[in-house]
N, C-alpha and C positions, 0 to 999 in steps of 0.2 A: 714197828709191827713185826711179829715173828711169823714163821710159817704155820704155826698152830691156828692162827686166825684166818688162814686162807680157806675159802669155801670148799666143801667136800661133796656137794650135790653133783649129780650127773650134768646138770645144765651149766653150773659154774666151773666144772672141771675143764672146760675148753678155754677159760679165761687165763691169760698169761698173768703171772704174779704181779708184774709191774702195772698191767692194766687194772687188775683188781685193787691194788693199792691206790692208784689214781682215782678210781671210782669211789673208794672209801673217803679219800681226801675231798673230792668234790661234794660228796653228800654231807660231810662235816661242815664245809663252808656254807652250803645251802641251808642246813639246819640252823647254823649260827645266824645267818642273815634273817631267816624267818623269825627266829626268837627275838632278835633286835627290833624287827618291824612290829611284832606283836607288842612288845614292851612300849614302843613309841606310840602305837595306837592307844594303849591303856592310858599313858601319860596325857595324851591329847583328848581323851574321852571319846575316841572312835571305837565302836565295837569291832572285835575280831569276828570274822565269819568263817564257819567251818561247814564242810559237807561230810556228814557221818551216815553211812549206809544209804547214800543218795538223797538225804534230806538236808536242808539248809538249817543251821543253827547259828544264833548270835550270842556272843559272850556279853553278859551284863557286867556292870561295874564291880559287882561282888564276886565275879568269877563263875557264876552259875550260867548254864546255857539255856536258851529259850528258842522256840521256833517262831515266836512272834517278832516280826521285823520292827526294830526300834524306829521312832520318829527321827527325822533328820531336818536340820534347818536349811532353808534355801537362802542363797545370797540375794542381794538386792536386784540382781539381774534375772532372778527367777530360776536359777539353776543351782543344783547342789554344788558345793565347793569341789572343783576339780572333776565333776561328773559330766556326763553327756547331757545335751539339751533334752528337755522332756518332749515327748511326741504329741 
């Protein structure tokens, strides 16, 4: 990373260059982890869930988004796989 990518806003001006570079690296790692989790969910048929403008959206298998919560299967114990016990 060169100095041209260093932030120039008043808020970011107080950041040390090393701190900024570490922040960018952590964001890159986080973004990569989220992308991999989304891909795994798609492979397993689990919808990805997003909050856009404070509203919940579910990703359908074709990639479109819907606000309608998809049905989910319950295990034989009556709970969703890995989810909390129903109230």
